[in-house]
N, C-alpha and C positions, 0 to 999 in steps of 0.2 A: 198598545196602539201608538203609532207615531203622532206626537202632538204637532200643532201648527206653531209658527213662530210667535214669540211673545204672547203665548197663551191663547192665540187665535184658534179657530177651527182648522183641523187638518183637512186639506182639500185635495181631491183627486178629480181631474178633469179629463174626460175621455175623447175630447175632440176640439182641436184648434187647427186652423189652416195657415199658421204663421210661417211654415217653411216656404210657402209661396212668396212671402214678403222677401225672404232671403234670395230666392232664385230670381225674382224680378228686380233684385238689386235696390230695393227700397230701404232696407235696414237689416242689421244683424239682430239676432235674438236678444242680445244684451243691451241694445240701444232703446232707451225709453222712447215711447211713441207708439202710434197705432193702437189697436185694441188689446194686444197681448205682447208682453215682453218679459223676459226672465227676471230682471230685478223686481218689477212690480208684482209678478206672480209669487216670488218668494215672500215678499212682504205681506201678501194677501193670504199666506198659509199653504200655497200649493206645494205638495210634496211629491206627487206623481202626475206628470203631464203626458198625455198621449198626443204626439205630433203626427198629423196625418199628411200623407202624400196624395194630393188630388191633382189629377191631370185634366186640364181644361179641355172641353169638347173640341176646340179648334185643332188640338194635336192628335185627335183620334181619327182613324186607327193608325195611320202610317207613322206618325212621330210619337206614338204613345210611349214606347220603351225609352226613347231618347229623353223625353221630358221626365218620365218617372226616374230614370237614372240620375238626372240633375237634382231632383228632390232628395233622393237617397244620399247622394254625395253631400248635399247641403246639410243634412242631418249629421253625418259623421264629421264634417268640417266644424260644425258648431259644437259637437261633443268634445272634439280635440281642443277647442278654444276655451272650454269650461271644465277645468279639472275637478271642480266641486260637484259636477253633475255625473251621475251614474247612468250609463245606457242600460236600460232594464231589459234583459233577455232571459234571465233565470230567476227562480225563487231566491237564490243566494244574492243576486243583485238587489232584489227588493229588500231583503234583510239588511244589506249594506246601507241602503237609503234610510231605513228605519233607525239604524244604529248611528248614522253620521249626521252631520249638520247641513248637508246640501240638499239635493233633491234628485229625482229620477225622471228620465225621459224614456218613453216607450214608443217605438216606431210602428206606424200603421200605414196601410194602403187603403185609400177610399175609392173603391171601384176598380176592378181588375179588367183585363182585356188584352188582346194581342198576345205577345210572347208571354206576358205574365199570367195569361189564362191557361197556359200549358202546364203539365205537371212538372216538367223540368224548370220552367220559369218560376213556379211556386217554390220549388226546392232552392232555387237560387236566391229568391227573396228571403227565405228563412235563413240561409247562410249569411245574408247581408244584414240580418238583425231584425227583420220584420216579424212581429209577434201577434199582430191583429190585422184582419183584412175583411172588407166587404166584397161580395161576389160581383157586384156591379154598382154603378152610380144610378142615375135616374133612367138611363136608357136600357134598351135590350142589347145584350152582347152574347158571346158564345156560351156563357154559363147560366144566365138567368135573365128574366125581365126585371127592369127597374120600376120604381114607383111612378115614373113618368108614363108608363104604359097603362096604368090604372085610370079608369075602370076597365077591367077585362084583361089585365096583364096575366101572363102565364107564370108557371113555376120554374123550377130548375130544369135545365136541359140534361141530357145524358152525360155530357161533359161536366156540367155543374155538379152532378151527383158524384162523379169520380173525383172532382176537385175537392168537394166537401170531405170525402173520405180521406183524401191525402192531407188536407188541413188537419184533420183529427189525428192522423198517423204522426204528423209532425208536432202536434200539440199546439197549433196556432188557434187563437181566439177567432171565432166566426162572428162578424158584426152584421146584424140584420138590417141596419139602417140603409135606406134607399131601395130595398127590395120591394117588388110588387107583393101584395098580400098573399097571393098563391105561393110565392117563393118563401115567404115567412113561415107558412104552415109546412111546406116541404122540409125546411131545415129543422124545425121543431120536431117533426116526426122521424127524421133520419139521424139527427145528431145524437151521439152518445154523451157528449159533454155540453153543459148549458152554453148557449150563445148569449150575446149581449145585443142591445140596441143602443149604440153610442150616443146618438143625439136625435130625439124625437119627443113630441109632446102628446097630448090627449085629444083624440078625434072628437070626443063628445063635447069638449069645450071649443075646439077649433077644427071643423071638418076639412082638414087639408090632407091631401093624398100621402104626405110624408108622416102623418101622425098615426098613433096606434089606437085602434078601437078597444073598448073595454075588454072584449073577449081575448084580444091579443095581449093586453097588459096582464090579465090573469094567467093566461097560458105561459107566458114568459116567466113569470114569477114561480108558477108551479113547477117549472123545469129547473129552477135555481138560477135563472138569468137575472140581469140587472138592466133597467132602463135609465138612460141618461137624459134628464130634462134639459132642454136646450133654450138658448136665448135668441133664436131666430124669430123676429117679430111676426112674420107670416104664419108661424106655427103656434103662436099664442092666441090669435083672434082677439078682437076687441082692442082695448088700449094696451099697447106694449110697454108695460112698466113693471116695477117690482111686485106690486100686488097681483098682477096677472100671472107672473111666473109662479108665485105662491099658490094661486088658484089651481094651476096644473099640478103642482106638487101635492096639494091636499087631495085633489081628485084621484091621482094615481094611488096615493096611500089608502084612500077609502075603497077603491076598487079591489085592491089586493087584500086589504084587511090586516096588513102588518107593515113594518117600516124597514124591511130587510132587502128590498129589491129595487131601490130607487137611488139614483145618484145624479151627477152633473156631467153634461157634455155641451159646453158653452157655444162652440162654433165661433169663438172670437177670431177675427181676421177673415171670416168667411161670410160676413154680412156687410152690406153697405151702410145701413142705418141701424145702429144698435138699440137695445132696449133702454128706455129712459130710466136713469138711475143706475144702470149697469153698463155704461158705455165702455169700460175697460176692466181688465182683470183686477186692477187696484181696488175696484169697488165691490168685489165679490163678498167681503165681510158684511156688506149691507144686506145681502140676501139672507144670511143667517140671522141678522138682527130683525129683519122683517118677519121671518118665520117665527122667531121668538115672540114678537109683538102680536102675531096672529094666534098665539097660544100653543104652538108646537113645543113638545118637551125637548129638553136639552139633548137627551139620548137620541131622539129622532133626528134632530138637526145635525148632530155629529155623524149619524149614519148616512144621511142624504148628502152632506157636504163632502164626505170622503170615505168613511169607514166601510160602506157596503162594497164600493168598487175596490178598495184596498184588499178586503177579504177575498173578493172574487179573483183578483189577480194573483194573490198568494196561492190559491188553489189551482188556477189555470197554469201558472208558471211552474209550480211543482210538478204538475202533470207533464208539461212540456219538457222539463228536465229529465223526468223518468222516461219519456218517449225517446229522448235523444240517445239514451244508452242502447237502444235497439236499432238505431239507424245505421 
């Protein structure tokens, strides 16, 4: 397993919104500042970072594709500016990250719609390097209802089911974050490969519409998926600090009964007020330290900090590479 830098924990993070910082011309990814930047991420032990393309509601639906394209180009411009970074599209790319001294970035789309909700649009996104996507954000679109429609949100539409089948054919990872609960169950029942929830916490501790109920946490794990604990204060409930994050980690571990299905999806640069003690990516090692202080075993900490999602992406990208031979 790939170690972290200077003996730190190896970190895999399945969600940051930092590409928006680039598109909004606030800073480049290698400029220190904000909640997430690449130099601090490397120092904190991040070996694989999922960079999300999130289109703000003001651009939907008419300017959706234009805004999404700007985010996609920002990703590839940043990759070109960082020769030490491997854009992760295949299992071979991930192996290169493990063997080298740099890190990997994986491109994701958070919430589809418009042209990108067509099968042709999905194939285009795959050609542009997207390897993970969620069917919607919080709203209802052509594919599914988002969590913003709960209580009472519906599941996948007929188009959404066709889209899910095409994602599986392409070998793309399906992210259940932001789906209404009915859609969560639709995907679990229909998908042949385990999905993930990139960033969500535990509803029992914080009854927020974006969090997972215990039955969802158990079902996701039973299918082989992974949940990313997030640092969104509203999803933590109570005091938004290090200990509250560990509360959610401990709860999810207890619900599942093992430590093989939990990881991190921080949502850095996606929140206005970050968690106390975890204001930036540079402070991520504090989370491991607090887990240790709370009595979690080193093996469990290593799995939550990165090993579980690393293993998942090894399997998912190997499948994607195998699928590519038949396209």
